[in-house]
N, C-alpha and C positions, 0 to 999 in steps of 0.2 A: 464420499460421505464426510461429515464433519469429524473433527477430532474429539477428544474426550469432552471438551466443552459442549459440543453439540449433543453428545450422548446424555450429558447432564440436563441439557435443555429439554430434550425429548422426554426424559423421565419425569419432568415437572409439568407435563401437559395439562394436569388438572388445575388450571389457573383458578377456577372458581371454588375449589375445595377449601382454600384458605380463607375465603370470604363468605361463603354461604353453602353449608353442607347440603341444605335442602335442594338448592338449585342444581348442585352437582349430581345428586342422586336422581333428580328428575329428568335431566336432559342428556346425560352422557350415553351415547350409543343408541339413542331412540330412533327407530325406523321412521322414514319420512311418511307423512300423511298422504294418502292417495288423493289425487285431484281428478275428479270426474271431468270428462271432456266437455260437459255442458256447464260446469261450475265456474264461478269466478275464482281467480287466484287471490287469496287473502294476503295482505302485505302489512308489515310493520316497518316504521321508519325510525332510524336511530340517528340523532343529531339533526336539529332543525334550524341550521344556519342557512345562509343564502343559497348554497348549492342544493341542499336537500329540499328547500322550499320550491326551487325550480323543478326538481324531480316530482315533488308532490303535486304541483300544479298540472303537470302533464299526465300523471297517473290518474288524477281525479277525472280526467276527460276520457278515460278508457273504459268501455263497458265491460271488459273482461277481467277487471280487477276490483278489489274492495279494500280500502285502507281501513284497518280495524284498530290500529294502535300507533301512537307516536311517542317518542322518548327524547328527553333532553334534561340536562342538569340545570338549565336556565329556565326558571319558572315562567317568565313572560313569553319566551319563544315557544315553550311547550304548550301553554294555554292558547296562544295564537294559532299554532298548527292544528290543534284539536278543533278549535272553532272554525278554521278554514275547511276542514274535512266535513264537519257537521252542517255547515252552511251550504256547501256544494251538494251534499246528498239530500238535504232538506228541499232544495230547489227541484229535485227530481221526483219528489213525492207529492201526491195530490193534497196531502194534509199540510204540506209546507213546513213540516218539522221532522227532525231526525236527531236521535241520541244513540250513540253506539261506537264512538271512537274513544278508546281508552287513552288517557294522558298519563304516562308512566315516567317517573323521575329516574328510575334505575333500569338501564337497558337489560339487565339480567332477567328481570321479570318479563320483559317483552319477548326475549328470545326463547324463553321456556314455555310460552303459551302454546297449547295444543291447537288453537284455532288460527294459527298463522302458518302460511305455506312458504313465505319468502320474506326476506329482510333487505331493506335498502339502507346502507350505512354511508352517512355523509358527515362524519365527525372530523375534527382535526386529525392529522396523520398519526399522532401517537396513540390514537384510539381506534385505528383500523383493525389491528390484528386480533385483539381479544374478542370483540363482538363478532367478528367474522368467524373465528374458530368455534366459538360457542354456538353460533347460529348453525354452522355446518354440522356440528356434532349433534345438534338437536333435530337434525333431519330437515333443515330448511335450505331453500335456494338463497343465493346471496348476490346482491349487486353492491360492490364496495368501490368508493371513489379512489382515484389514483392520487399520488403514488401509493401502491398497494401496501407497503410496509415501511417501517422506520429502520429495520435492521435486516440483514441477510438471513439470520436464523428465523425471524418471524415469517419471512416470505416463504420459506420451505415448510414451516409448520402450517401455514395457511393452505398451501397446496395439499399437504397430507390430510388435513381435516376435510377439505372439500372432496377429495377422492374417497376417503373412508365413508363419508356421509352421502356419497352419490349426489352431491350438490351441484346444480347448474350455477356456476359462479362467474359472473361478469365483472371485469375490471372497468372502471369508468374512463376508458381511453376512447372518447367519443370521436376522435379523428378517424378511426377505422370505419365509421359508418356515416358520419355527418359532414358538415362543411362542404356541401355541394359535390361530394365525391372527388374532390381534388387530390386528396392524399391517396385514395384508392387508384386514381389514374396514374399518379407518380409511381406507385408500387408496380402497377401492371407494365408500364413502359420500361422501368428499370429492369424488372425481372424478365422482360421480353428481349433484353439485350439492345435496346434502341440507343443507348449511349456507350455500348461496348462494355469492356471490363471495367468495373467500378473499383477505384483504388482509394478513394477518400470521400467521406461524407462529413460535412461540417454542420454542426447543430448549434444554432444561435439561441441560447437561453440565458437566464440569470446565473449568478454565482453560487458558491457553496454556502452552507449555513454557518452561523456563528453563535457563541454562547449568549444567552439572554442577559441583557444589561439594563432592562427597563426598571425604572423606580417602582417601589411598592406604593399602591394607592389604596384608599379605603374600599373595602369590599361592599358593594351594593347589596341590598336585600334581594332574595330570590335567586341567588346563584350559589350552587353547591360547589365551592371552589376546590374542595378536597377531591371531589369526583372529577372535576374538570382536569385537574392535574393528573389524576389517575396513576398510571404506572410510571409517569415521568417524575423527576426530582421535584420535591415540594418547593414552590417559590410563591412570593406574594402576588396579589392580584394587580393587574394593569389592564385598563380598557382596551389597549392596543391588541392584547391577546384575546380578550373576550368582551366585546362591546356590551354596554349596559342594555341597550334597547334592541329592537328588531332591525338590524342593520341591513343596508343595501350595498355593502362593499365586502371584499374578501379580507378578513382580518390578517394581521401580519405575524401570527404565530408561526407561519410557514418559513420565516426567516431564521428561526432559532433552533440550535442543536437539540434542545430538550424536547421539542415537539415535531420537528420536521427536518428536512435536508436542504432547505434553502430554495431559492429560485431555480437552481440547477435541477432540483427534483420536481418543482411545481410544474413548470412548462416542459422541463426535460422529460418528465414521465409521458408527455404527449409526443414530443419530437424524437427522442431516442427510440421510442416505441416504433415510430414510422421507419426510422433508419434500420432497425433490426428486422422489421417486417419485409422491407424491400430487399434486404440481403438474404432472406430465407434463414435467419438464425434466431427465430422466435424463442427457441428452447435452449439457447446456448449463451455465449457471452465472449468477451475478449480474453486473451491470454496474457496480456501485458498492459499495464496502466503507467503512462509516463507523464508526470506533471511538469509544468515549467518551473524554472528556478524561483520565479517570483510572479506575482500577479494572479488574478482570479479568472484567467481565460487562457486557452491554448493547450489544455491537457489533451493527450492523445491516448486512445485505446486501440490496441493492435489485435487483430483477429487472425486466427490460424488460416482462414480462407484467403488471406492476402490483401485485405483492405484495412483501413483505419477509420475510426470515428473521432472527430476532433471537436472539442467543446469550444465554440466561438464562431464568429462570422455573422452574417445576416440572420435575422429572425427566421426560424423554420429550419428546413433541411435542404442542403445543397449537395447533390450527388455529382461527383466528378468522375467521368469515364473516359476511356480511350478515344471515344468518338463524339463526345459532347458532354453537356451539363444539363441537369434538370434541377430547378429550384422550386420548392413548394412551401407555402405557408397558408394560413387561414385567409381566404379571399383571393389567392392568386397562385398560378402555376406558370412557370416560364421555362424555356429551353434555349440553349445556345449550341448549334444554330436553331432558329425558330422552326425550321422544317421538321425537327424531330417530333414535336407535339402536333404538328399540322397533318402528319401522315397517320391515318387511322390504323389501329391494330388489326391484324388479320385473325381469322378464326384459329389459325395454328399458333398464334402468340399466346403468352401467358394471360389468363383471365382469372380474376378472383371469383369465388362463388357469389351468386346473386343473393343478397340478403336485404332485410329492411334497412331503410336509410335513417332509422332512428335507433340509437344505441339501446335504449330501454326496451324498444319493441323487439329487437334482436334477442334480448334476454328472455322476454316473455315467450317469444316463438320457440326458443330452445327449451324452456320449461315444458312447453306443450309437446315437443318432439323428442326430448331427451338428448338432443345433440349438444355439442359444446359450443358456446358463443364465440364470437369473433375475437373477443379479448378475454379468453379463458384465464382462469386463475394462474396457470403455469406461465402464460404470456405476461400477465401483470407482475408476477413474481420476478421474472427475468428482467423486465424493464426497470422495476424498482431497484434491482441489484446493480444495474448499470449506473443509476443515479448515486447509489451508495458507494460504489467503487470509485466513481469520480470524486465524490466528497472526500473519501479516504486518501486519494492521491494528493489532493490539495492540502489536506491537514498534515499528512506525513512528509510530503515534499521529497519523495524518493520513488524510484521505479518499483512497481509491485508485480510479481508473477502470480497469475491467477489460473486455477484449474476449474473451468466452468462445469465440467462433469461432476467433480467431487464438491464443488462450491467451497473451495478452500484455497488459501494462499500457499505457495510452495516455499518451504523452509523459512517461514516468517511468523514466529509465534506472536509477535506484537500485533501484526495486522490480523491474524486469525482470532485473537482475543476481541478485536473490534467488530467481529461479525455479529456480536450480540451485545446486550447491556443488561445490567441488573435492574429489574423493575422494582418500584417502590411497593412495600407491603400495603395492602394484602394481595397485590397483583403479581407477586413473584412466584 
């Protein structure tokens, strides 16, 4: 368990009470609305940037779901998302018209609605935890983009909220289902022992985050900048953080401490996830974090099972075993010697369960069956913790001893205090 700091955090779980007593009273502890087998799953979308617009496009093509509300603090993106929904549904009607997608500026209104079964969260990272927790508490299923949380404390609170609300919670770690099954193949071959005992996995992703040093620009109309900052420290507007228009790129808020954990967590949330999956430690973590004396690569994370994960090397994951090497990335999988992957797995080898090859479809399937999805909230929490631990190693530049069961550092008050941060009012 966490120390006194964690106990204080848990005692402050009514995030919304300080900002809207009405919402707190209406959603806390509400039982989930029953979904009939013949009914569509009604969905609300929170955060309408490029990632969630992609999710929206796919969901609009599915007959088993209905998008009933979208939310964003950016007025232009909010209006565009609502118009996209209504245009699509209008095309399906003989009348050629449809009105019925609510455009909501404040996500709290969306997650408190009784007519929504599930919520898809595609906000910047600093806005993942609070909407997810409130949605789960209100009895809704959740799909939240990766990395799941900004802090270790948030990740555990998200798991607890999902379990308490019996929420089917999928983390957006799409490599577990998509990309031609290459990552699944790597996991099956590694766990079948085809490269022998694995001692080292190198994960080639970007570096840790840094403090935001962007200049302040004039705030355009239609952006609620106070809401965009939310629980993060207040700073002035810059279009690099929040583009003015409906952008077709991934904004660079992900580089800065205030909002994310850098490139290390951005793609690391994908590749560290595969590394832990292949090693069978989805619900655990390292016991020691050893940063290099200098530089932003080369950090090592030691596991009690006898292997290490190293930040650095070629893009993707490279598994080094006693009998060979398997490297996997988006679009390719290779082995040395090549015969490792050329030899098919036997029925007696390790095989992952057969699931949909679309990450959102896996989530929808699990909502229907009540099963846990392939990137369940606990999995997402542990992966985000890996990214956070690596960032802390680079920032502190000393060896850290970690207890993955208790989720606390051993005899290290400074590091333990960094498992959380103070949110800006009223989100504290």
